[in-house]
C-alpha positions as CSV (number, residue, x, y, z in Angstrom):
1,X,0.2,0.2,0.1
2,X,1.5,3.6,-0.9
3,X,0.5,6.1,1.0
4,X,0.2,9.7,0.1
5,X,1.5,12.6,2.6
6,X,-0.6,15.7,3.2
7,X,0.6,18.3,5.2
8,X,-2.0,20.6,7.7
9,X,-1.0,24.0,8.9
10,X,-2.7,23.2,12.2
11,X,-3.2,20.4,14.8
12,X,-6.8,21.1,14.6
13,X,-6.9,20.4,11.0
14,X,-5.6,16.8,11.6
15,X,-8.2,16.6,14.5
16,X,-11.1,17.5,11.9
17,X,-9.5,15.0,9.4
18,X,-9.2,12.4,12.5
19,X,-12.8,12.5,13.3
20,X,-14.0,12.7,10.0
21,X,-12.4,9.3,9.7
22,X,-13.4,7.7,13.2
23,X,-15.4,4.7,12.5
24,X,-15.6,4.9,8.5
25,X,-11.5,3.9,8.4
26,X,-8.6,1.9,10.3
27,X,-6.5,4.7,11.3
28,X,-3.7,5.7,13.9
29,X,-2.8,9.0,15.3
30,X,0.1,9.9,17.2
31,X,1.2,13.3,19.2
32,X,5.1,14.0,18.7
33,X,6.4,15.9,22.4
34,X,9.7,16.3,20.5
35,X,8.5,17.9,17.3
36,X,4.9,19.4,19.1
37,X,3.2,17.8,16.2
38,X,0.2,15.3,15.6
39,X,0.2,13.0,13.0
40,X,-2.8,10.6,11.6
41,X,-2.1,7.4,9.4
42,X,-5.6,6.8,7.5
43,X,-5.6,3.4,6.0
44,X,-9.3,4.0,4.6
45,X,-8.1,7.5,2.7
46,X,-4.6,5.9,2.0
47,X,-2.9,9.3,3.7
48,X,-0.9,10.4,6.4
49,X,-1.6,13.6,7.2
50,X,0.6,15.3,9.6
51,X,1.5,19.3,11.1
52,X,5.7,18.0,10.4
53,X,6.6,19.9,7.6
54,X,8.7,17.7,4.8
């Protein structure tokens, strides 16, 4: 499976995607204290959404 990376400017934007996929898609979410960043891996959307710039 290939996942597309999607940069989100704010953690609230990532949270919105997490809530939209909740109950519909298998997903994982992680918060990094080192980067102060939120990341979602959604296997249904086949996307990684994060506040970390590549």
